[in-house]
N, C-alpha and C positions, 0 to 999 in steps of 0.2 A: 499667433500661437496661443495667446491666452484664451481666445475664443475656441480654438480647436480643443484645448484641454477641458474647457467647460462644457462643450456642446454634446459630448457623447452621453453623459448621464442625463443631460437635458432632453436629448432626443428620446431616450427611453421614457423619461417622465412625461413629456408632451404627448407621445404616442399612447401612453397608458391612459392619460386623462381624456384624450380625444376618442380612443377606440377601445379602451379596456385592456388591450394587449398589443404587442407589436409582432407582426408575422414575418418581417423581413430579416430579423437579426439572426446571423449565423456565426461568422468568424470575424475576429478583430485582432489587430495588433496594438500593443500599448507600450510606450516607452517607460523603462524602469532604470534605476541606477545600476551600473555594472557592480558597484559596491555600495550597498545600502548604508554602510557605516562610514562612508566618506562623503561629506556634503558637497565636495567638488568633483565627484565621480562623473565620468562620461556616461552617456545613456546607451542602452541597447534596447532592441525591440523584442518582445515576447508575445506569444499568441494565446488566445483563449476563444472559446465558442459558447454561445448561449442557445437556449431553446428557441425553436422557430416561433413558438407562441409564448413569448415571455409576458407573464401577467403579474403585476405588482401586488395583486391581492392574494397570490399564492406564496407559500413558503418556497425557499430555494435550496436545492441540493448542490453541493460543490464537490467535484471529483478531480483528481490530479493524475495526469499521465506520468508514468515513471519508467525510466529506461531499464531497470532490472525486471520489472513485470514484463516488459516487452522482450527483453533478452531471454526470459524463461518461456516466452510464447503465450503468456497469460494476460496480455494487456486488454483483451476483449471481454474479460469476465464481467465487468460492470459497464460495458459499452451500451448495452440495450436496456438501460433503465427506462421504465415507463414514465413518460413525461406528462401524463394527463393531469395528475394531481399536484405536480410540483414544477417549478422552474428548474432548469439544469444548467449549471456553469461547469464547463470542462476546461481545466487549465493545462495547456501544453507546457508553458513556462520556458525557462532558459535551457533546459536539457534538450529541447527541440528547436532552439533558436538558431536559424541560419546566420543571423546577424552576429551572434556571439561566436558561433563556430568559425566564421570567416575571420573575425577579429583575432581569435586564438591562433588560427592557422597562419595569419600574416605577421604575427609578432611572436618571436621565439620565446614564449613564456615558460617559466619554470613551473614545476608541479606545485610548489608553494603558492604561486600566484593563481594557478588553475584551481587549486583547492579553495583558496580564498573566495573566488568568484562563483564556484559551483556548489559549495557546501549547503547543507539544509538550512542554515541560518539565513542565507540569501533567499532560498526558495520560499520559506514561510513568509518573508516580507514581500515577495512577488505576489503570493496568494492574497495577502492582506491588501496590497495595492489594487488588485483586480476586484476583490470583494467590495472595497470602499468605492471604487469607480462606478460599480453597478448599483450597489445597495445602500451606500451611505452608512447610516447607523443600524440598518437591519442585520440580524444575525443569520448565519447559514447553518445548514445541516451538512456535516462532513461525512462523506461515504468513501471508504477506501478498501482496497484488497492488497494483501501482501506487503510489498515494499512501499507502495504509495501510502498505505495506512500508517506506516511508521512515521512518515513525514507529517501526515495530518495530525498524529498525536503530538508531534513537536509544535505544530501550529496551535493546536488546542491549548497546550501548556503555556504558550507564549501570549496568546490572545484569547483567554477564556471568555471574555465579555463579548466576543464577536461570534460565538458559537452557541447554537441552541441545543444540538445533540450530535452524537457521533455514532455511526454504524461502521464497524470494522470487521471485515471478513479475513480470517487467517492473518492477522497483523504480524509482519515479519520482524519481531523484536528479539533478535537472536542474543543480544546482550543480556536480557532478562534471564533467558534459559541458561546461558553460560554462568552468570553470576550466582544462580541458585543450584548449579551443578546437576541439572537434570540429565539423565542418561540418554544418549543418542542411540535409539534402537537400530536405525539403518546401518550405522557404522559397524555395530556388532554383527549384524546379519550378513553384510555384503563384503566385508574386507577380504574374505577368503575366496570369493567367487570371480572377481574380475578386476583388472587394472584399467579397464576402459572407462575413463572418467565421464565421458559424454553419456555412455549407456547407463552408468550408475545414477547420474543426475536426472536424466529423462525418466528413468524408472521411478525414482523417488518423487518426481513431480506428479506423475500420473497414477501411481498406485493408490488404490483405496481399500486394499485387503486389510481386515482387522487383525494384523499379526499380534497386537498386544494381547489378544484374548485367547491365544492358543498356548498349549504347553510348549516347552522348549523343543521337544522332538517334532511335534506337529508343525511348529512355526518354521523350524529349519528346513524341514522337508518341503513344505509349501513354498517357502521363499526360493529354494533352489530351483524348483520346477518353474515358478513364475519368472524368475530372473533369467534363467537360461533360455526360456522361450520368448523373452521380450525382444521385440524388434525396435531398434533405435529409429525414431522418427526425425531426429535432429532438432536443434534449437531453432528459435525463430530466425528466419532468414531475411525478413523484411523489416529491418531495424531503422526507424526514423531518427532516433536519438543519436547524437554524435558520441563517439566512443569515450571522449574525455569525461563527459557527464556520467556515463555508465561506470567508469572506473572510480569516480568519486563516490557514487552511490554504493558501489561494492565495498569500498573502504569503510563507509559509515555503517554498513550493516554487519560486517564481520566482528565477532567479539574480540576483546583485547588479546586473549591467548588463543588465537585462531588455529595455531598449529597443533594444539593438544586434542587428539581424538577427532580429527576433522570429519564432518559429514560431507557428502558429495556436494551439497550446496555451498558450504563454507570453503571447501576446496576450490570450487569453481570461482567463487567471489574473490578468494585470495589470489588466484592466478590473474583475474581481471584487474585487481587493484595493485599488482606487483610494483609498478613504477612509483606509486604513492607510498607503499610500504617501505620501499627502499629509501625514499626521501625522509620518511619519519625516522627510520633507523639511523640516518645521518643527522638527526635532530634539526632538520630544516623547518619543521612545523609539527604541530600536534592537532589531532582531530577533536572536534567538539562532540558532546553526547547529548542525550535527552534528559532533562531534569524531570524524572517521573514524580518526584515529590510535589511538584507544582500542580499536579492533577488534583490534589486535595482542595484546591481553590475553586474548582469547577463544580457548580451545583446542578448542571444539566445532566441529561441522561446519556450514558455510554453503553451501547449494545455491542458485545463482542460475539461474533458467530465463528466458532472454531471448528475445525475438522478433527474429529477424534482419531482417525486412522492415518493422518498425514505423517510422513516420514521426515519432516523437517523440524517440527515443533512439538515438544511434549505438551499434551493437553493441560497439564498443571500450570504451564506458562500463562494460559489465558486467565486462569483464576488469579495468578500473581499480578497480572496487569490490572485486573478489575479492582484489586485491593487499593489501588491508588486513587480511585474515583468513588466518591460517596454514593452516587446513584448509578450503579453499574449492574448490568444483567449479562450473564454468560449462557450461551446456548451452544451445545455441541451436536454437530451433524455426523452421522455415520458415513463419512466420506474422506477422501484424501485431500492433499494440498490444492490440487487444481479444481476441486469441487466438481469432479466429473459427474458423479451420480446426481447431484443437485441440479447441475446444468442440464443433464439429460431429461430431468423432470420439468425443465423450464421454470424453476422456482426462484432463481436468483433475483430477477427483477421484482417479483412479488415480495420476497424477503426484504429487499431494500425499500420498496414503497410502503409496505405495512409498518415496518419498524420506524420509518421516517415520520409516519403519521401518528395520530393519537387515538385512533379508534380501537377500543378494546375488543369489540366484536370481530373486527378484521384480524386482530392478533390471535384470537381464539380459533378462528377459521383456518388461519395459516398453520398454527400448531397442529390442528387436526389433520390438515393436508400433509404435513411433514410426517406425522405419525402413520397415516395411511400408506405413504410411500416408504415406510420403514427407514426414514432418514433422520429422525430425531432420536438422539440418545437420551434415555431417561434414567439410566442407572444412577444410583446415589453414591457409589463408592469407587468411581473410576480412579480417584487419587490413591486408592489402596490396592490397585491391581498388583498382584505379585508377578514380577517379571523375572524370569530365570535368565541370568546373564550367560 
């Protein structure tokens, strides 16, 4: 067993020195503690995959599969990262662990125990175990979208010396928005039109109309036409994550006062997390949060790519998040939460590759390309947009 734990990194290293890269490596399983905080914990197996051409001379991007991104049908947004210039580690983790799912199913566990074993404090230590297994002391570049980006920020704040930079697309940090009392436009627009929660959620996911920039009468009229003509496509039906993991992630994402002026996303997450919310109300456990102030210790680059027209997150939230990191850049796309317009232009992989790198000319070219496609918002005063409630 000692040899087996040793030889995986050694195989990577030997193949690197012999051939410059390894072409065989794809998917692996790794044992991790069920409870990282218990030295006597039993082990479970979780999965991860690496680039087919893993080259130790290149920098490494790490991405995380997340059950809420999958639930919303958006888990493929950063699936097609160009791997030519970087290695890629994709962490499936315990949310997708059949081993853990079988264990929970076979032992009548309470929600207190399930939360203990599935919360983001365990996830970030899974990530660190995998990073260390492959890279040793080398840093990673974290790339995340939506819900996965929120966990990666938690990892960054806990292991800042293991991270070179962060690229976050529409990070779903709803607690920041709630704590700063930013107004939810979608709730105001849609509450009088439909009680169909699935239609409201799907519409908010995929809409990219710039409702913020219309007068109240124009906005209400356009929204009514758009919403009434919208056909519900349904949420993702091919869910690989087991439902207990999705419920825990939903609980972690919803703000403390989630019943106050609920957006369709918070409403859906609240329904998903209901068993845990009930346990919290009975004071069986409390959820942990993200220590944003720890971000001040990170001296690497944080790039936040936010969608200006998304109906889940007020764009001012991205500025607020950036304030916690000394070297942060905020870019706003004229797009919605699902980045539909940007994906239509096939620019998401290029955005990730360019900002993961350090080539200034590439960044200038990307900015020009985003401008050409009318995707980059360059207004100076979006924080001062007058919104008629």
